[in-house]
Phi, psi and omega in degrees: 000322181299321179295320179300319181291320179295319177298313179302318180293323178302310179300315179294316176298317179302314183298320176298317181293321176297319178290331174290322175297313184299315179295321175306309179301319179300316178293315173308311180290332175293320173294326172301316184295322182293321182291327178292323181284337175292314183297319179295323181294318183296317184292319178294319175303316178289331179282323192298326177284340181271351178250022180297334178282354178239083193303320181295322183285324176300318180289326182292316180300315177296321178298308181291334175295318179291323176295323184290322175296321175291320179296321174307307183298316176301319181287324178301316185295319177298318177295319180294324180297332178274015182055045174221188180226164174292160181264111177309315181297316179297318182295316179297316181292326177295314179300322180296314177299315181297320179301314178300317178294324184290310184298323178297337178284346180283345186257004187241134177291323179262039184307328187287324178284318178287326171300316172301314178297315180298316176302317174299320178292318178296322176304312182294327172299319178295318177305310180304308179308305183293326176296321175298307183301322177297320176295320183288327179291325182291324179289320179274358177080023178260076186292336177295314178293320187297323176300319177298316184291321179294329175291313181298323182295322177302311177300321181289326178291321177297321180290319181295315179302319183294313183303316184289320175301322190255000173303316177303314183288325175295319178300306183298321179298313173307310186292324183291336184281346182287000000 
């Protein structure tokens, strides 16, 4: 009988360790998502002033910038609810990368077209990230965070859809200005 108890304790301990590892990954990925949204904010801030000649794009960038700021707060709340904090290093690294991307746009003539393409790619990276996070939230049983992530995912999908739908008109508008 003692051997059965030891085996059961071993199994329970192993399960707790697995769940702890899963939660650790989940928290790391939430921090990554927060850093990603900080990067998005920096990129969108850099982009909004340079697309003023394209009113529809300008308005959509401003709208998504506001969504991005809200997403940061929502992610921060989820992370804090899990008794942890955002990663300052990841946030700083994300901002540095975004600044580099923003500055690189100053040196290309067709920045508006390439910027739209880059934004579309970035939105899909966010979509992949949130899809992964939703699955992880479900697995660790964090349904409150899962609902937040599902809302954010819809916003990212809407932005990606908007970019894809409007890329032809953005391209034509750029070429017509030449």
